C-alpha positions as CSV (number, residue, x, y, z in Angstrom):
1,X,0.0,0.0,0.0
2,X,1.1,3.6,-0.6
3,X,0.0,6.7,1.3
4,X,-0.4,9.9,-0.6
5,X,-0.1,12.9,1.7
6,X,-1.3,16.3,0.6
7,X,-0.6,19.7,2.2
8,X,-3.2,22.5,1.5
9,X,-2.6,26.2,1.4
10,X,-4.6,28.9,3.2
11,X,-8.4,29.0,2.9
12,X,-8.6,25.5,1.5
13,X,-12.3,25.1,2.3
14,X,-13.2,28.1,0.1
15,X,-10.5,27.5,-2.6
16,X,-11.4,23.9,-3.2
17,X,-15.1,24.6,-4.1
18,X,-14.6,25.1,-7.9
19,X,-12.6,21.9,-8.2
20,X,-14.3,19.6,-5.6
21,X,-16.6,17.7,-8.0
22,X,-13.9,16.9,-10.4
23,X,-11.6,15.9,-7.6
24,X,-14.2,13.6,-6.0
25,X,-15.0,12.1,-9.5
26,X,-11.3,11.3,-9.9
27,X,-11.3,9.6,-6.5
28,X,-14.5,7.6,-7.3
29,X,-13.0,6.5,-10.7
30,X,-9.8,5.4,-8.9
31,X,-11.9,3.4,-6.4
32,X,-14.0,1.8,-9.1
33,X,-10.8,0.7,-11.0
34,X,-9.4,-0.9,-7.8
35,X,-6.5,1.6,-7.5
36,X,-7.7,3.5,-4.5
37,X,-8.4,2.0,-1.1
38,X,-9.6,5.0,0.8
39,X,-8.9,8.7,1.4
40,X,-10.0,11.9,2.9
41,X,-9.1,15.4,4.1
42,X,-7.9,16.2,7.6
43,X,-10.3,18.2,9.7
44,X,-9.9,20.9,12.3
45,X,-7.8,22.3,10.7
46,X,-8.4,21.5,7.1
47,X,-4.8,21.6,6.1
48,X,-4.2,18.5,4.0
49,X,-5.3,14.9,3.2
50,X,-4.2,11.3,3.2
51,X,-5.2,8.9,0.4
52,X,-4.3,5.2,0.3
53,X,-3.5,3.6,-3.0
54,X,-2.5,0.0,-3.9
55,X,0.5,1.1,-6.0
56,X,2.9,4.0,-6.2
57,X,2.0,4.4,-9.9
58,X,-1.7,4.8,-8.9
59,X,-0.8,7.5,-6.4
60,X,1.4,9.4,-8.8
61,X,-1.1,9.1,-11.7
62,X,-3.7,10.5,-9.4
63,X,-1.5,13.5,-8.5
64,X,-0.9,14.3,-12.2
65,X,-4.6,14.4,-12.9
66,X,-5.9,16.0,-9.7
67,X,-7.3,19.5,-10.2
68,X,-6.4,20.3,-6.5
69,X,-2.8,20.0,-7.5
70,X,-3.1,21.8,-10.8
71,X,-4.9,24.7,-9.2
72,X,-2.3,25.2,-6.5
73,X,-4.6,24.2,-3.6
74,X,-2.2,21.4,-2.9
75,X,1.1,23.1,-1.8
76,X,3.0,19.9,-1.4
77,X,2.6,16.2,-1.6
78,X,4.6,13.0,-1.0
79,X,4.0,9.2,-1.5
80,X,5.2,6.8,1.2
81,X,5.1,3.1,1.1
82,X,3.1,1.5,4.0
83,X,3.7,-1.8,5.5
84,X,0.4,-3.4,6.3
85,X,0.7,-5.4,9.6
86,X,-3.0,-5.7,10.6
87,X,-6.1,-5.4,8.4
88,X,-6.6,-5.4,4.6
């Protein structure tokens, strides 16, 4: 498994609105294709997100297509391999 970590800039809640549906559609498509395991934004504060992918390639392809990245809402990202010890 691979974790994609996003960092968001200031006023992320307001700034994500124009891109949210496209971003969520990309997440849903990744889930349907078996690439995405789960994901979501941090809360209180809304300053980033963590998304779990089955492969590094899946995570990196997502980043390249994500409107949050293209718009500058995402100010930084990284992919880390995760060793699954318990659970699926």
